[in-house]
C-alpha positions as CSV (number, residue, x, y, z in Angstrom):
1,X,0.0,0.0,0.0
2,X,1.4,3.5,-0.9
3,X,2.4,5.7,1.9
4,X,-0.1,8.3,3.1
5,X,1.1,11.7,4.3
6,X,-0.9,12.3,7.5
7,X,-0.4,16.1,7.2
8,X,-2.5,16.2,4.0
9,X,-6.2,15.7,4.7
10,X,-8.0,13.0,2.8
11,X,-10.5,14.3,0.3
12,X,-13.3,12.2,-1.0
13,X,-14.2,12.6,-4.6
14,X,-17.1,11.4,-6.8
15,X,-16.5,9.3,-9.8
16,X,-18.2,11.5,-12.4
17,X,-17.3,9.4,-15.4
18,X,-19.2,6.4,-14.0
19,X,-22.2,8.6,-13.1
20,X,-22.2,10.0,-16.6
21,X,-22.1,6.5,-18.2
22,X,-25.0,5.4,-16.0
23,X,-27.0,8.5,-16.8
24,X,-26.6,8.4,-20.6
25,X,-27.1,4.7,-20.8
26,X,-30.8,5.4,-21.2
27,X,-31.5,6.4,-24.8
28,X,-34.4,8.7,-23.7
29,X,-32.2,10.7,-21.4
30,X,-29.5,11.0,-24.1
31,X,-32.1,12.2,-26.7
32,X,-33.6,14.7,-24.2
33,X,-30.2,16.1,-23.3
34,X,-29.2,16.4,-27.0
35,X,-32.5,18.1,-27.9
36,X,-32.0,20.6,-25.0
37,X,-28.4,21.3,-26.2
38,X,-29.7,21.9,-29.7
39,X,-32.2,24.4,-28.4
40,X,-29.4,26.1,-26.4
41,X,-27.4,26.2,-29.6
42,X,-30.2,27.8,-31.6
43,X,-30.7,30.3,-28.8
44,X,-27.0,31.3,-29.0
45,X,-27.1,31.6,-32.8
46,X,-30.2,33.8,-32.8
47,X,-29.1,35.8,-29.8
48,X,-25.7,36.5,-31.2
49,X,-27.1,37.6,-34.5
50,X,-29.3,40.1,-32.7
51,X,-26.7,41.4,-30.2
52,X,-23.7,41.9,-32.6
53,X,-25.2,44.9,-34.5
54,X,-26.3,46.6,-31.3
55,X,-24.7,50.0,-30.7
56,X,-23.7,48.9,-27.2
57,X,-21.3,46.3,-28.7
58,X,-19.5,49.1,-30.6
59,X,-18.6,46.8,-33.5
60,X,-17.9,48.6,-36.8
61,X,-20.7,48.1,-39.3
62,X,-18.3,46.5,-41.9
63,X,-17.2,43.9,-39.3
64,X,-20.7,42.9,-38.1
65,X,-21.0,39.9,-40.6
66,X,-17.6,38.6,-39.7
67,X,-18.1,38.9,-36.0
68,X,-21.5,37.2,-36.4
69,X,-20.0,34.2,-38.2
70,X,-17.1,33.9,-35.7
71,X,-19.6,33.9,-32.9
72,X,-21.6,31.1,-34.7
73,X,-18.4,29.1,-35.0
74,X,-17.7,29.6,-31.3
75,X,-21.2,28.6,-30.4
76,X,-20.9,25.5,-32.6
77,X,-17.6,24.5,-30.9
78,X,-19.2,24.9,-27.4
79,X,-22.2,22.8,-28.4
80,X,-20.0,20.2,-30.0
81,X,-18.2,19.8,-26.7
82,X,-21.5,19.4,-24.8
83,X,-22.7,16.8,-27.3
84,X,-19.5,14.9,-27.2
85,X,-20.3,14.0,-23.6
86,X,-23.2,11.8,-24.8
87,X,-22.2,10.5,-28.2
């Protein structure tokens, strides 16, 4: 058995990977999670398109389209990470 340094307090941790596997073993749960993530993605896409041209963002008019597309790529990357948890 490896040595245990008594000066360092023992910290209990949860096995999140096993919990994740148990949770997403059910197809219904996986589909519901995926559907919710897709709704979240659409919310980000639509919201970003609305907020970028706002005066408060101070984005030059000729950059609005580029910033919008970059935001959509970022949103897609985030959603891809969330979906990779399940599939």
